N, C-alpha and C positions, 0 to 999 in steps of 0.2 A: 787075709784078704777081707776087705769090707763087703758085706752083702748089699746087693743092689735092691732098692725098693721097687717092686713091680707097680707100674702105673698103667692105667687104662686110658686110651684116648677118648676124646670127647665124642659123644654119640649125637648125631644130628637127626632131627625129626624130618619127616618128608617135606613139611612146609619150609623148614630152614634150607633144605637142599634145593627145593624149587626156587627159593629166593636167590640163592647163589647162582643157580643155572640161568635164571632170568637176567640177573646182573651181567653174567658173562656174555649171554647172547645179545643183550642191548649194547654192551660195550663194543663187541665185535661188529655189530651192525653199524654203529656210529663211526668207529675208528678202523675197522677192517681186521684188526687183530689185537692181541694183548689182553683179552678179557680174563683169562685164567690168572695171569700175573697180577692184574689189578684186584681180582677177587682174593688172591692169597694175601695181599696187603690189607684189604678191607676186612675180610672175615677170619683170617688166621688159619684156615685149613691148608693142608698141603696141596701143592700143584697137582700131584698125581691123583689125589682124592677128588679134587674139583674136576679135573679132566675126565675122570671115570664117570662122575655124575653127568657131565655135559654129553658124553657119548651115550649114556644110557637113555637120555630123553631126546628123541628125534626132533629136529627143528622143523616146524611147519613150513611147507613150500620148498624144502630142500629134498633132493632125491636121497633116499636111504641107501647107504652102502651096506653090502653084506658083511656080517661080523662072524667071527669064528665061534668056537665053543665058549661058553661063559656068557653069551649075550642073553641067555634065558633068565639069568638072575637079574639082569638089568631090566628086562621087560617085566619080570615079576614085581620088582620095586616100583616100576611105573604103574603097574596094575594096582598095587596096593594104594598108591597115592590117589589114583582115579577113584578107587572104591571108597577111600576116606572122604573125598570131595563129594561123591554121590551121597554118602551117609549124611554129610552136613546139609546138603541141599534138600534131602528128604525131610530132615528135621525142620528146616526153615519153611518148606512147603506145608508141612503138617500144622505148624503154628499159624501160618497165613490162612489156611483153610478154616481153622478154629476161629480166627478173628473174623473171617468172612461170614461164617455161619452165625456168629453173634450179631453182626451188622445186618444180615438178612432177617433174622428174627426180630430185631428192633424195627427194621423197615416194615415188616408185615404187621407188627403190633401197631405202629403209627398209621399204617394204611387202613387197618381195620377200624381205628377210632374215627375215621372220617365219615 
């Protein structure tokens, strides 16, 4: 009997998952349904995987349905992506503050020369 080669599935980043979820939600908003199927064709992930990502991220403006056990992992994943986004924004804000401080110093120097 030939041995099977063990393969691992593709790992998706939080940003990639969010892109797929946004695609599904936009598709469903425009056409009413079929977003998961369209995402399978476009992104290549399985329908089951994409559906679980969509269920894990609540849609704004839609009433949240209660979920059974296991929903904690989905919200932990959402929390991780929110924390990653906060870290990125903090970095951007710090860079802008540094730029603003340099501009204010230049402004004060020119003001003092008057």
